[in-house]
N, CA and C atoms as an extended XYZ file, in Angstrom:
480
Properties=species:S:1:pos:R:3:atomname:S:1:resname:S:1:resid:I:1 pbc="F F F"
N        25.048      -57.005       16.006 N   MET     1
C        23.892      -57.050       16.527 CA  MET     1
C        23.060      -58.250       15.942 C   MET     1
N        22.427      -58.970       16.740 N   ARG     2
C        21.794      -60.135       16.329 CA  ARG     2
C        20.647      -59.721       15.389 C   ARG     2
N        20.272      -60.494       14.414 N   ASN     3
C        19.297      -60.268       13.553 CA  ASN     3
C        17.887      -59.947       14.259 C   ASN     3
N        17.730      -60.672       15.305 N   GLU     4
C        16.372      -60.467       16.026 CA  GLU     4
C        16.232      -58.988       16.726 C   GLU     4
N        17.381      -58.795       17.102 N   THR     5
C        17.405      -57.595       17.755 CA  THR     5
C        17.222      -56.365       16.668 C   THR     5
N        17.949      -56.542       15.514 N   LYS     6
C        17.701      -55.508       14.260 CA  LYS     6
C        16.341      -55.470       13.996 C   LYS     6
N        15.529      -56.630       14.049 N   GLU     7
C        14.063      -56.451       13.686 CA  GLU     7
C        13.310      -55.879       14.655 C   GLU     7
N        13.572      -56.031       15.835 N   ALA     8
C        13.101      -55.474       16.997 CA  ALA     8
C        13.126      -53.930       16.885 C   ALA     8
N        14.529      -53.594       16.609 N   MET     9
C        14.778      -52.194       16.474 CA  MET     9
C        14.010      -51.597       15.334 C   MET     9
N        13.884      -52.117       14.273 N   ARG    10
C        13.085      -51.782       13.081 CA  ARG    10
C        11.738      -51.565       13.218 C   ARG    10
N        11.150      -52.527       14.000 N   MET    11
C         9.812      -52.358       14.309 CA  MET    11
C         9.643      -51.279       15.239 C   MET    11
N        10.424      -51.124       16.226 N   PHE    12
C        10.277      -50.024       17.327 CA  PHE    12
C        10.230      -48.954       16.733 C   PHE    12
N        11.689      -48.434       15.819 N   LEU    13
C        11.621      -47.243       15.227 CA  LEU    13
C        10.685      -46.918       14.265 C   LEU    13
N        10.048      -47.906       13.580 N   GLY    14
C         9.255      -47.857       12.426 CA  GLY    14
C         7.589      -47.547       12.905 C   GLY    14
N         7.601      -47.227       14.202 N   GLY    15
C         6.197      -46.718       14.460 CA  GLY    15
C         5.915      -47.034       16.017 C   GLY    15
N         6.594      -47.711       16.702 N   ARG    16
C         6.209      -48.019       18.116 CA  ARG    16
C         6.680      -47.051       19.030 C   ARG    16
N         7.971      -46.332       18.640 N   CYS    17
C         8.657      -45.375       19.510 CA  CYS    17
C         7.617      -44.163       19.638 C   CYS    17
N         7.803      -43.783       20.969 N   TYR    18
C         6.796      -42.591       21.318 CA  TYR    18
C         7.848      -41.502       21.752 C   TYR    18
N         7.951      -40.482       20.794 N   THR    19
C         8.923      -39.510       20.972 CA  THR    19
C         8.607      -38.174       21.976 C   THR    19
N         9.493      -37.519       22.254 N   ALA    20
C         9.074      -36.111       22.887 CA  ALA    20
C         8.120      -35.228       22.158 C   ALA    20
N         8.164      -35.398       20.794 N   GLU    21
C         7.175      -34.648       19.915 CA  GLU    21
C         5.826      -35.296       20.152 C   GLU    21
N         5.840      -36.682       20.321 N   ASN    22
C         4.406      -37.355       20.521 CA  ASN    22
C         3.929      -36.679       21.707 C   ASN    22
N         4.800      -36.831       22.942 N   LEU    23
C         4.360      -36.310       24.194 CA  LEU    23
C         3.733      -34.998       24.282 C   LEU    23
N         4.555      -34.010       23.564 N   GLU    24
C         4.083      -32.555       23.466 CA  GLU    24
C         2.812      -32.599       22.714 C   GLU    24
N         2.643      -33.257       21.570 N   ARG    25
C         1.400      -33.287       20.814 CA  ARG    25
C         0.300      -33.675       21.762 C   ARG    25
N         0.378      -34.697       22.409 N   ASP    26
C        -0.629      -35.244       23.292 CA  ASP    26
C        -0.858      -34.100       24.476 C   ASP    26
N         0.030      -33.443       24.980 N   TYR    27
C        -0.235      -32.503       25.969 CA  TYR    27
C        -0.793      -31.371       25.307 C   TYR    27
N        -0.579      -30.867       24.329 N   LEU    28
C        -1.122      -29.725       23.536 CA  LEU    28
C        -2.494      -30.109       23.194 C   LEU    28
N        -2.770      -31.486       22.791 N   ALA    29
C        -4.076      -31.753       22.355 CA  ALA    29
C        -5.168      -31.580       23.563 C   ALA    29
N        -4.647      -31.932       24.929 N   GLU    30
C        -5.385      -31.787       26.043 CA  GLU    30
C        -5.516      -30.386       26.427 C   GLU    30
N        -4.673      -29.485       26.073 N   MET    31
C        -4.897      -28.116       26.251 CA  MET    31
C        -5.861      -27.460       25.415 C   MET    31
N        -5.840      -27.995       24.175 N   VAL    32
C        -6.878      -27.281       23.294 CA  VAL    32
C        -8.326      -27.683       23.711 C   VAL    32
N        -8.464      -28.875       24.231 N   GLY    33
C        -9.906      -29.204       24.799 CA  GLY    33
C       -10.207      -28.657       26.194 C   GLY    33
N        -9.074      -27.956       26.825 N   TYR    34
C        -9.311      -27.681       28.259 CA  TYR    34
C       -10.231      -26.711       28.455 C   TYR    34
N       -11.132      -26.886       29.406 N   SER    35
C       -12.195      -25.888       30.034 CA  SER    35
C       -12.478      -26.208       31.427 C   SER    35
N       -12.609      -25.099       32.181 N   ASP    36
C       -12.972      -25.258       33.637 CA  ASP    36
C       -14.438      -25.540       33.624 C   ASP    36
N       -15.243      -25.251       32.613 N   ASP    37
C       -16.478      -25.513       32.655 CA  ASP    37
C       -17.107      -26.810       32.806 C   ASP    37
N       -16.166      -27.797       32.194 N   ARG    38
C       -16.581      -29.213       32.400 CA  ARG    38
C       -15.557      -29.935       33.319 C   ARG    38
N       -16.111      -30.918       34.027 N   TRP    39
C       -15.316      -31.560       34.978 CA  TRP    39
C       -14.900      -32.859       34.300 C   TRP    39
N       -13.831      -32.883       33.897 N   GLU    40
C       -13.105      -34.007       33.234 CA  GLU    40
C       -11.665      -34.154       33.716 C   GLU    40
N       -11.100      -33.587       34.790 N   ALA    41
C        -9.956      -33.838       35.417 CA  ALA    41
C        -9.494      -35.102       35.546 C   ALA    41
N       -10.229      -36.203       36.018 N   PRO    42
C        -9.829      -37.525       36.106 CA  PRO    42
C        -9.363      -38.155       34.763 C   PRO    42
N       -10.171      -37.943       33.738 N   GLN    43
C       -10.015      -38.320       32.536 CA  GLN    43
C        -8.702      -37.754       31.831 C   GLN    43
N        -8.562      -36.585       32.076 N   ARG    44
C        -7.353      -35.898       31.351 CA  ARG    44
C        -6.290      -36.254       32.208 C   ARG    44
N        -6.262      -36.442       33.494 N   ALA    45
C        -5.006      -36.770       34.157 CA  ALA    45
C        -4.638      -38.149       33.727 C   ALA    45
N        -5.544      -39.042       33.442 N   ALA    46
C        -5.223      -40.393       33.157 CA  ALA    46
C        -4.670      -40.514       31.705 C   ALA    46
N        -5.216      -39.565       30.911 N   ARG    47
C        -4.609      -39.660       29.504 CA  ARG    47
C        -3.167      -39.008       29.483 C   ARG    47
N        -2.925      -38.151       30.367 N   LEU    48
C        -1.573      -37.358       30.302 CA  LEU    48
C        -0.563      -38.270       31.226 C   LEU    48
N        -1.057      -38.938       32.228 N   ALA    49
C        -0.180      -39.987       32.751 CA  ALA    49
C         0.087      -41.174       32.039 C   ALA    49
N        -0.803      -41.546       31.050 N   ALA    50
C        -0.460      -42.713       30.018 CA  ALA    50
C         0.494      -42.198       29.058 C   ALA    50
N         0.382      -40.981       28.616 N   ALA    51
C         1.321      -40.456       27.697 CA  ALA    51
C         2.739      -40.366       28.328 C   ALA    51
N         2.762      -40.027       29.527 N   VAL    52
C         4.070      -39.958       30.103 CA  VAL    52
C         4.781      -41.287       30.286 C   VAL    52
N         3.843      -42.369       30.592 N   LYS    53
C         4.420      -43.673       30.683 CA  LYS    53
C         4.810      -44.226       29.248 C   LYS    53
N         4.083      -43.948       28.248 N   ARG    54
C         4.685      -44.354       27.052 CA  ARG    54
C         5.885      -43.644       26.658 C   ARG    54
N         5.995      -42.486       27.074 N   TYR    55
C         7.310      -41.748       26.765 CA  TYR    55
C         8.404      -42.395       27.653 C   TYR    55
N         8.274      -42.731       28.817 N   LYS    56
C         9.250      -43.282       29.642 CA  LYS    56
C         9.586      -44.629       29.073 C   LYS    56
N         8.688      -45.490       28.732 N   THR    57
C         9.021      -46.868       28.215 CA  THR    57
C         9.874      -46.717       26.895 C   THR    57
N         9.393      -45.744       25.868 N   SER    58
C        10.167      -45.549       24.776 CA  SER    58
C        11.713      -44.984       24.997 C   SER    58
N        11.845      -44.210       25.992 N   GLN    59
C        13.045      -43.801       26.233 CA  GLN    59
C        14.140      -44.927       26.810 C   GLN    59
N        13.527      -45.856       27.584 N   MET    60
C        14.243      -46.900       28.080 CA  MET    60
C        14.515      -47.892       27.018 C   MET    60
N        13.661      -48.040       26.111 N   LEU    61
C        13.969      -49.057       24.982 CA  LEU    61
C        15.088      -48.225       24.067 C   LEU    61
N        15.052      -46.960       23.798 N   CYS    62
C        15.826      -46.235       23.050 CA  CYS    62
C        17.372      -46.433       23.616 C   CYS    62
N        17.335      -46.376       24.837 N   PHE    63
C        18.699      -46.398       25.663 CA  PHE    63
C        19.216      -47.785       25.396 C   PHE    63
N        18.387      -48.793       25.455 N   ILE    64
C        18.886      -50.213       25.427 CA  ILE    64
C        19.359      -50.452       24.034 C   ILE    64
N        18.475      -49.984       23.142 N   PHE    65
C        18.954      -50.102       21.521 CA  PHE    65
C        20.147      -49.425       21.280 C   PHE    65
N        20.487      -48.276       21.852 N   ALA    66
C        21.735      -47.451       21.489 CA  ALA    66
C        22.960      -47.957       22.249 C   ALA    66
N        22.592      -48.799       23.256 N   THR    67
C        23.918      -49.097       24.126 CA  THR    67
C        24.151      -50.531       24.046 C   THR    67
N        23.337      -51.140       25.077 N   VAL    68
C        23.269      -52.735       25.297 CA  VAL    68
C        23.233      -53.652       24.188 C   VAL    68
N        22.411      -53.221       23.154 N   ALA    69
C        22.134      -53.995       22.054 CA  ALA    69
C        23.436      -54.221       21.224 C   ALA    69
N        24.261      -53.391       21.207 N   TYR    70
C        25.449      -53.317       20.410 CA  TYR    70
C        26.485      -54.041       20.931 C   TYR    70
N        26.735      -53.719       22.383 N   ASP    71
C        27.831      -54.498       23.223 CA  ASP    71
C        27.372      -54.517       24.353 C   ASP    71
N        27.039      -55.642       25.012 N   PRO    72
C        27.657      -56.941       24.621 CA  PRO    72
C        26.849      -57.889       23.627 C   PRO    72
N        25.873      -57.234       23.031 N   ASP    73
C        24.853      -57.864       22.134 CA  ASP    73
C        24.090      -59.025       22.718 C   ASP    73
N        23.330      -58.911       23.610 N   PRO    74
C        22.664      -59.927       24.317 CA  PRO    74
C        21.378      -60.362       23.608 C   PRO    74
N        21.076      -61.585       24.095 N   ASP    75
C        19.733      -62.078       23.428 CA  ASP    75
C        18.534      -61.477       24.313 C   ASP    75
N        18.015      -60.366       23.539 N   LEU    76
C        17.042      -59.419       24.171 CA  LEU    76
C        15.618      -60.262       24.053 C   LEU    76
N        15.170      -60.884       25.178 N   THR    77
C        13.924      -61.229       25.238 CA  THR    77
C        13.066      -60.423       26.056 C   THR    77
N        11.778      -60.479       25.821 N   PRO    78
C        11.052      -59.634       26.905 CA  PRO    78
C        11.495      -59.719       28.408 C   PRO    78
N        11.739      -60.901       28.918 N   LEU    79
C        12.320      -60.939       30.274 CA  LEU    79
C        13.510      -60.224       30.468 C   LEU    79
N        14.551      -60.430       29.484 N   ALA    80
C        15.873      -59.685       29.657 CA  ALA    80
C        15.695      -58.274       29.527 C   ALA    80
N        14.800      -57.633       28.726 N   VAL    81
C        14.479      -56.101       28.630 CA  VAL    81
C        13.928      -55.726       29.876 C   VAL    81
N        13.005      -56.352       30.455 N   LYS    82
C        12.323      -55.867       31.474 CA  LYS    82
C        13.295      -55.754       32.636 C   LYS    82
N        14.022      -57.089       32.974 N   ARG    83
C        15.100      -56.912       33.980 CA  ARG    83
C        16.104      -55.725       33.863 C   ARG    83
N        16.409      -55.556       32.422 N   LEU    84
C        17.421      -54.556       32.155 CA  LEU    84
C        16.753      -53.131       32.482 C   LEU    84
N        15.592      -52.981       32.109 N   CYS    85
C        14.978      -51.733       32.419 CA  CYS    85
C        14.855      -51.320       34.119 C   CYS    85
N        14.619      -52.413       34.754 N   ASN    86
C        14.549      -52.355       36.246 CA  ASN    86
C        15.893      -51.994       36.725 C   ASN    86
N        16.885      -52.776       36.203 N   ALA    87
C        18.192      -52.576       36.923 CA  ALA    87
C        18.826      -51.087       36.463 C   ALA    87
N        18.442      -50.624       35.382 N   LEU    88
C        18.987      -49.543       34.979 CA  LEU    88
C        18.339      -48.230       35.138 C   LEU    88
N        16.865      -48.454       35.411 N   PHE    89
C        15.901      -47.138       35.493 CA  PHE    89
C        15.008      -47.378       36.702 C   PHE    89
N        15.029      -48.522       37.284 N   GLY    90
C        14.258      -48.735       38.573 CA  GLY    90
C        12.611      -48.718       38.050 C   GLY    90
N        12.433      -49.107       36.871 N   ARG    91
C        10.995      -49.356       36.477 CA  ARG    91
C        11.056      -50.547       35.466 C   ARG    91
N         9.921      -51.166       35.301 N   THR    92
C         9.882      -52.124       34.150 CA  THR    92
C         9.380      -51.746       32.882 C   THR    92
N         8.563      -50.601       32.718 N   GLY    93
C         7.954      -50.125       31.557 CA  GLY    93
C         6.695      -50.880       31.217 C   GLY    93
N         6.309      -50.569       30.098 N   SER    94
C         5.065      -51.121       29.359 CA  SER    94
C         5.307      -52.551       28.983 C   SER    94
N         4.752      -53.417       29.616 N   GLN    95
C         5.112      -54.827       29.333 CA  GLN    95
C         4.456      -55.230       27.935 C   GLN    95
N         3.277      -54.638       27.611 N   TRP    96
C         2.659      -55.064       26.361 CA  TRP    96
C         3.576      -54.535       25.133 C   TRP    96
N         4.155      -53.445       25.252 N   LEU    97
C         5.215      -52.885       24.322 CA  LEU    97
C         6.502      -53.705       24.177 C   LEU    97
N         6.807      -54.042       25.400 N   ILE    98
C         8.205      -55.009       25.446 CA  ILE    98
C         8.072      -56.244       24.691 C   ILE    98
N         6.803      -56.919       25.099 N   VAL    99
C         6.389      -58.226       24.513 CA  VAL    99
C         6.293      -58.105       22.979 C   VAL    99
N         5.529      -57.035       22.569 N   GLU   100
C         5.307      -56.735       21.176 CA  GLU   100
C         6.681      -56.664       20.445 C   GLU   100
N         7.635      -55.819       20.835 N   ILE   101
C         8.982      -55.501       20.311 CA  ILE   101
C         9.880      -56.706       20.388 C   ILE   101
N        10.045      -57.236       21.491 N   PHE   102
C        10.998      -58.333       21.788 CA  PHE   102
C        10.529      -59.783       21.749 C   PHE   102
N         9.162      -59.983       21.750 N   GLY   103
C         8.679      -61.308       21.997 CA  GLY   103
C         8.827      -61.996       20.525 C   GLY   103
N         8.923      -63.576       20.690 N   ASP   104
C         9.200      -64.052       19.650 CA  ASP   104
C         8.281      -65.443       19.734 C   ASP   104
N         7.323      -65.340       18.919 N   THR   105
C         6.188      -66.601       19.098 CA  THR   105
C         6.801      -67.907       18.702 C   THR   105
N         6.561      -68.762       19.730 N   GLY   106
C         7.135      -70.127       19.452 CA  GLY   106
C         8.410      -70.243       20.011 C   GLY   106
N         8.970      -69.388       20.572 N   ARG   107
C        10.287      -69.653       21.164 CA  ARG   107
C        10.315      -70.556       22.313 C   ARG   107
N        11.271      -71.601       22.258 N   GLN   108
C        11.122      -72.698       23.048 CA  GLN   108
C        12.178      -72.597       24.254 C   GLN   108
N        13.259      -71.671       24.087 N   ARG   109
C        14.028      -71.749       25.252 CA  ARG   109
C        14.296      -70.306       25.921 C   ARG   109
N        14.711      -70.202       27.236 N   ARG   110
C        14.917      -69.056       27.860 CA  ARG   110
C        16.336      -68.399       27.488 C   ARG   110
N        16.551      -67.129       27.447 N   SER   111
C        17.799      -66.578       27.071 CA  SER   111
C        18.725      -66.550       28.251 C   SER   111
N        19.754      -66.993       28.094 N   ASP   112
C        20.751      -67.070       29.281 CA  ASP   112
C        20.966      -65.706       29.637 C   ASP   112
N        20.949      -64.577       28.837 N   ASP   113
C        21.265      -63.154       29.069 CA  ASP   113
C        20.170      -62.493       30.035 C   ASP   113
N        18.975      -63.283       30.170 N   SER   114
C        17.920      -62.918       31.082 CA  SER   114
C        18.155      -63.306       32.557 C   SER   114
N        19.110      -63.919       32.855 N   SER   115
C        19.288      -64.377       34.262 CA  SER   115
C        19.638      -63.090       35.219 C   SER   115
N        19.406      -62.899       36.312 N   PRO   116
C        19.706      -61.715       37.189 CA  PRO   116
C        21.166      -61.511       37.125 C   PRO   116
N        21.892      -62.449       36.946 N   GLU   117
C        23.445      -62.119       37.242 CA  GLU   117
C        24.021      -61.575       35.752 C   GLU   117
N        23.450      -61.966       34.658 N   ALA   118
C        23.742      -61.473       33.422 CA  ALA   118
C        23.343      -60.104       33.224 C   ALA   118
N        22.011      -59.863       33.771 N   VAL   119
C        21.305      -58.502       33.546 CA  VAL   119
C        22.237      -57.545       34.483 C   VAL   119
N        22.539      -58.056       35.666 N   GLU   120
C        23.321      -57.108       36.644 CA  GLU   120
C        24.762      -56.830       36.073 C   GLU   120
N        25.446      -57.691       35.255 N   LYS   121
C        26.619      -57.531       34.776 CA  LYS   121
C        26.507      -56.491       33.587 C   LYS   121
N        25.525      -56.506       32.750 N   MET   122
C        25.223      -55.539       31.816 CA  MET   122
C        25.012      -54.185       32.313 C   MET   122
N        24.069      -54.249       33.253 N   ALA   123
C        23.558      -52.989       33.745 CA  ALA   123
C        24.701      -52.131       34.519 C   ALA   123
N        25.812      -52.979       35.276 N   ALA   124
C        26.780      -52.259       35.700 CA  ALA   124
C        27.606      -51.384       34.784 C   ALA   124
N        27.757      -52.119       33.551 N   ILE   125
C        28.410      -51.271       32.509 CA  ILE   125
C        27.918      -49.956       32.169 C   ILE   125
N        26.485      -49.955       32.114 N   TYR   126
C        25.704      -48.828       31.454 CA  TYR   126
C        24.980      -47.900       32.472 C   TYR   126
N        25.133      -48.233       33.675 N   ARG   127
C        24.301      -47.578       34.811 CA  ARG   127
C        24.644      -46.227       34.780 C   ARG   127
N        25.761      -45.680       34.673 N   HIS   128
C        26.262      -44.277       34.631 CA  HIS   128
C        25.501      -43.417       33.359 C   HIS   128
N        25.651      -44.035       32.331 N   GLU   129
C        25.055      -43.498       31.202 CA  GLU   129
C        23.581      -43.523       31.226 C   GLU   129
N        22.840      -44.491       31.749 N   ALA   130
C        21.427      -44.700       31.963 CA  ALA   130
C        21.044      -43.666       33.010 C   ALA   130
N        21.642      -43.345       34.020 N   ARG   131
C        21.331      -42.166       34.927 CA  ARG   131
C        21.341      -41.101       34.247 C   ARG   131
N        22.160      -40.574       33.412 N   ARG   132
C        22.316      -39.391       32.718 CA  ARG   132
C        21.136      -39.321       31.648 C   ARG   132
N        20.815      -40.297       30.872 N   HIS   133
C        19.833      -40.434       30.002 CA  HIS   133
C        18.462      -40.475       30.645 C   HIS   133
N        18.311      -40.908       31.819 N   TRP   134
C        16.976      -40.825       32.471 CA  TRP   134
C        16.811      -39.456       33.026 C   TRP   134
N        17.805      -38.707       33.392 N   SER   135
C        17.816      -37.235       33.780 CA  SER   135
C        17.091      -36.523       32.649 C   SER   135
N        17.839      -36.793       31.575 N   GLU   136
C        17.321      -35.834       30.321 CA  GLU   136
C        15.995      -36.363       30.073 C   GLU   136
N        15.575      -37.463       30.163 N   THR   137
C        14.057      -37.987       29.842 CA  THR   137
C        13.257      -37.193       30.916 C   THR   137
N        13.517      -37.164       32.067 N   LEU   138
C        12.645      -36.524       33.090 CA  LEU   138
C        12.651      -35.082       32.926 C   LEU   138
N        13.755      -34.538       32.650 N   ALA   139
C        13.778      -33.092       32.194 CA  ALA   139
C        12.905      -32.616       30.985 C   ALA   139
N        12.810      -33.401       30.150 N   THR   140
C        11.878      -33.358       28.975 CA  THR   140
C        10.439      -33.360       29.356 C   THR   140
N        10.278      -34.244       30.177 N   ILE   141
C         8.700      -34.608       30.760 CA  ILE   141
C         8.418      -33.187       31.488 C   ILE   141
N         9.277      -32.637       32.389 N   GLU   142
C         9.095      -31.693       33.379 CA  GLU   142
C         8.752      -30.290       32.248 C   GLU   142
N         9.448      -30.206       31.272 N   ARG   143
C         9.509      -29.302       30.326 CA  ARG   143
C         8.077      -29.162       29.581 C   ARG   143
N         7.704      -30.382       29.170 N   VAL   144
C         6.409      -30.512       28.492 CA  VAL   144
C         5.251      -30.162       29.576 C   VAL   144
N         5.352      -30.636       30.677 N   LYS   145
C         4.359      -30.285       31.931 CA  LYS   145
C         4.301      -28.787       32.161 C   LYS   145
N         5.268      -28.191       32.266 N   ARG   146
C         5.570      -26.721       32.497 CA  ARG   146
C         4.747      -25.917       31.402 C   ARG   146
N         4.977      -26.440       30.073 N   THR   147
C         4.488      -25.585       29.102 CA  THR   147
C         2.903      -25.909       29.211 C   THR   147
N         2.472      -27.089       29.421 N   TYR   148
C         0.862      -27.332       29.684 CA  TYR   148
C         0.353      -26.478       30.590 C   TYR   148
N         1.059      -26.397       31.682 N   LYS   149
C         0.484      -25.655       32.916 CA  LYS   149
C         0.642      -24.115       32.528 C   LYS   149
N         1.499      -23.612       31.922 N   GLU   150
C         1.463      -22.327       31.354 CA  GLU   150
C         0.290      -22.135       30.631 C   GLU   150
N         0.039      -22.964       29.791 N   GLY   151
C        -1.187      -22.855       28.691 CA  GLY   151
C        -2.479      -22.883       29.538 C   GLY   151
N        -2.672      -23.678       30.606 N   VAL   152
C        -3.789      -23.724       31.176 CA  VAL   152
C        -4.002      -22.587       31.986 C   VAL   152
N        -3.027      -22.169       32.669 N   ARG   153
C        -3.304      -20.707       33.435 CA  ARG   153
C        -3.599      -19.693       32.477 C   ARG   153
N        -3.029      -19.632       31.140 N   ALA   154
C        -3.260      -18.489       30.383 CA  ALA   154
C        -4.671      -18.709       29.819 C   ALA   154
N        -5.219      -19.784       29.656 N   SER   155
C        -6.811      -20.009       29.285 CA  SER   155
C        -7.622      -19.750       30.428 C   SER   155
N        -7.267      -19.948       31.625 N   ARG   156
C        -8.038      -19.520       32.769 CA  ARG   156
C        -8.119      -17.970       32.817 C   ARG   156
N        -6.955      -17.356       32.456 N   ASN   157
C        -6.916      -15.815       32.555 CA  ASN   157
C        -7.474      -15.220       31.269 C   ASN   157
N        -7.906      -16.000       30.288 N   GLY   158
C        -8.476      -15.444       28.958 CA  GLY   158
C        -7.306      -14.964       28.110 C   GLY   158
N        -6.290      -15.303       28.357 N   GLU   159
C        -5.077      -14.702       27.378 CA  GLU   159
C        -5.030      -15.527       26.176 C   GLU   159
N        -5.827      -16.627       25.860 N   ASP   160
C        -5.488      -17.376       24.576 CA  ASP   160
C        -5.324      -16.258       23.531 C   ASP   160
């Protein structure tokens, strides 16, 4: 694995990764403050949607670090990662996080691994594994949402 990729992984795992536990914590924090007496549904929905987006981006990056980063060991620039995420998961993820993790201030040349052809070649190798990983990611999100909805129903029924 390239030194730049190792550094990006260290930064990501060292505090930028948004885990399922983070997602659950954020959903539970919304439940603690939940009340039908106040109208804040749009703000709450925005906070929960942002939490889901952070989790999805983190899961895409976890997959890339666990698979593509080792073999074929590409030059992972923000553009290469964005294209890989799109090719593997059908979404690009949070651009600010991708740039923060994979950006290299002062870089002068584009990565050969960011070309659409190179990305598709890498994606073809890992597409099946990516689908399985994405299914697990979506199942985790649904589990957290279900727990949240059950808690909201319980609070409405006075069963706290």
